[in-house]
C-alpha positions in Angstrom: -7.2 -12.6 4.2 -7.8 -15.9 2.0 -4.3 -17.3 1.4 -4.0 -18.7 -1.7 -1.7 -20.4 -3.6 -0.7 -17.9 -5.9 -0.5 -15.5 -3.0 2.1 -17.7 -1.4 4.0 -18.4 -4.4 4.6 -14.5 -4.4 5.3 -14.5 -0.7 8.1 -16.8 -1.3 9.2 -14.8 -4.5 9.8 -12.2 -1.8 11.4 -13.9 0.3 13.8 -15.1 -1.8 14.5 -12.2 -3.1 15.3 -10.8 0.3 17.4 -13.3 1.8 19.6 -13.2 -1.4 19.9 -9.2 -1.1 21.0 -9.3 2.5 23.0 -11.7 2.0 25.5 -10.2 -0.9 28.7 -8.8 0.5 29.0 -4.8 -0.2 32.2 -5.0 -2.0 29.9 -5.8 -5.2 28.0 -2.7 -5.8 26.8 -4.1 -8.9 25.4 -7.4 -7.8 23.8 -5.7 -5.0 21.8 -3.2 -7.3 20.6 -6.2 -9.7 19.4 -7.9 -6.1 18.3 -4.7 -4.9 15.9 -4.0 -7.7 15.0 -7.6 -8.2 13.7 -7.6 -4.0 11.9 -4.3 -4.8 10.1 -5.9 -7.7 9.0 -8.8 -5.7 7.8 -6.8 -3.4 5.6 -4.5 -5.8 4.7 -7.8 -7.1 3.4 -8.9 -3.6 1.6 -6.0 -2.6 0.1 -5.6 -5.7 -1.6 -9.2 -5.6 -2.5 -8.1 -1.7 -4.5 -5.5 -2.8 -6.0 -7.5 -6.0 -7.4 -9.9 -3.5 -8.8 -6.9 -1.2 -10.1 -5.2 -4.2 -11.5 -8.7 -5.4 -13.5 -9.1 -2.0 -11.6 -12.1 -2.0 -9.7 -11.1 1.1 -12.2 -12.1 3.9 
């Protein structure tokens, strides 16, 4: 797969959201919920970008 700057940026967003989620204390369910949604959104955005590259034939 050809890695673009945009794809690398999305991967970094996903990684940061994941780290933030897993570093939060379980004693704060509201912050965990927000962080989990951000992590899920970042994962979906990253996956969508990868699929778009595949569909466009840019992933070789």
